[in-house]
C-alpha positions as CSV (number, residue, x, y, z in Angstrom):
1,M,22.2,-5.3,37.6
2,I,19.7,-5.7,40.5
3,D,17.6,-2.6,40.2
4,F,14.0,-3.1,41.4
5,Q,12.8,0.1,39.7
6,K,13.2,-1.5,36.2
7,D,11.1,-4.2,34.7
8,T,14.0,-6.6,34.3
9,V,14.7,-10.3,34.6
10,F,17.7,-11.0,36.8
11,K,19.7,-13.8,35.3
12,L,21.6,-15.5,38.2
13,S,24.0,-18.3,38.8
14,P,24.2,-20.2,42.1
15,I,27.5,-19.8,43.9
16,A,28.9,-21.2,47.1
17,V,28.0,-19.5,50.4
18,E,31.8,-18.9,51.0
19,N,31.8,-16.5,48.0
20,L,29.3,-14.2,49.7
21,F,30.4,-10.5,49.7
22,A,32.1,-9.8,53.0
23,P,30.0,-6.6,53.7
24,I,26.8,-8.7,53.6
25,R,28.2,-10.9,56.3
26,Q,28.4,-7.8,58.5
27,F,24.6,-7.2,58.0
28,L,23.6,-10.6,59.2
29,L,22.0,-11.0,62.6
30,E,23.4,-13.5,65.2
31,D,20.6,-16.0,64.5
32,E,20.5,-15.4,60.7
33,A,21.7,-18.2,58.4
34,V,22.5,-18.0,54.7
35,L,20.4,-20.4,52.7
36,A,21.6,-19.7,49.1
37,V,23.7,-17.2,47.2
38,F,23.4,-16.2,43.5
39,K,25.3,-13.8,41.4
40,T,25.1,-11.8,38.2
41,V,28.2,-10.4,36.6
42,R,28.9,-8.1,39.6
43,D,25.8,-8.3,41.8
44,Q,24.7,-10.8,44.4
45,L,21.4,-12.1,45.7
46,V,21.3,-13.8,49.1
47,F,18.5,-15.7,50.7
48,T,18.7,-16.1,54.5
49,N,16.3,-17.6,57.0
50,K,14.9,-14.0,57.6
51,R,15.1,-12.1,54.3
52,I,16.4,-11.6,50.8
53,I,19.5,-9.3,50.5
54,T,20.7,-7.8,47.3
55,A,24.0,-6.2,46.5
56,N,23.8,-3.9,43.5
57,V,27.4,-2.9,42.5
58,Q,27.4,0.5,40.8
59,G,29.7,2.6,38.8
60,L,32.8,1.8,36.8
61,T,35.0,1.0,39.8
62,G,32.4,-1.0,41.7
63,K,33.2,0.8,44.9
64,K,29.7,2.0,45.3
65,V,27.2,-0.7,46.3
66,D,23.5,-0.4,47.0
67,Y,22.2,-3.1,49.5
68,T,18.5,-3.9,49.7
69,S,16.9,-6.1,52.3
70,I,13.5,-7.6,51.7
71,P,11.9,-9.3,54.7
72,Y,9.9,-12.4,53.9
73,S,6.9,-10.9,55.7
74,K,6.7,-8.3,52.8
75,I,6.4,-11.0,50.2
76,Q,2.7,-11.3,49.2
77,T,2.9,-14.0,46.5
78,F,5.6,-16.1,44.9
79,S,5.8,-18.6,42.1
80,I,8.4,-20.9,40.6
81,E,8.9,-22.2,37.1
82,T,10.9,-25.4,36.7
83,A,13.5,-26.0,34.0
84,G,12.5,-27.8,30.9
85,T,14.1,-30.2,28.4
86,F,15.7,-27.5,26.3
87,D,15.4,-24.5,28.6
88,L,17.6,-25.5,31.6
89,D,16.9,-22.2,33.5
90,C,14.3,-22.0,36.2
91,E,12.5,-19.0,37.5
92,L,11.4,-17.5,40.8
93,E,8.9,-14.6,40.9
94,I,8.1,-12.8,44.1
95,Y,5.6,-10.0,44.7
96,V,6.7,-7.5,47.3
97,S,4.2,-5.1,48.8
98,A,6.4,-1.9,48.4
99,V,8.1,-2.9,45.1
100,G,5.9,-5.1,42.9
101,K,6.9,-8.1,40.9
102,I,10.5,-9.2,40.9
103,R,11.6,-12.0,38.6
104,F,14.8,-14.1,39.0
105,E,16.0,-16.5,36.3
106,I,18.4,-19.0,37.7
107,R,20.8,-20.6,35.3
108,G,21.9,-24.2,35.3
109,G,20.6,-27.3,37.1
110,F,19.4,-25.5,40.3
111,D,16.8,-27.5,42.2
112,I,14.0,-24.8,42.3
113,V,11.4,-27.3,43.7
114,T,13.4,-28.0,46.8
115,F,14.3,-24.3,47.2
116,N,10.5,-23.5,46.9
117,R,10.0,-25.6,50.0
118,V,12.7,-23.8,51.9
119,I,11.4,-20.3,50.9
120,S,7.8,-21.5,51.8
121,Q,8.9,-22.1,55.4
122,Y,9.7,-18.4,55.8
123,V,7.1,-16.7,53.6
124,L,4.2,-18.7,55.0
125,A,5.3,-18.5,58.6
């Protein structure tokens, strides 16, 4: 569950952009492009060229969803940890002025180094 009030590691799997939740598409601005999409069991994390959007599915039925938008301008610091020989997961940590540290663990062979370059374009702009 993506809940920024808890000190939690969010374990994510990359998914195709086509599998983005339909309501998130409605939030996007005309000039906003999706860069990457990740999922937990029920939640999604979306990186666009303007912000990070989370969809936190709540309740037993999943009809209630909390959407959070984090503009890149609010990210103060970020770091990556690459995958190792035995630990194939990589990590992204961001520090947001109003929230604090958020840590995302990405499963599988995701190229976090290339993704770091992409995120840097927007955070450092």
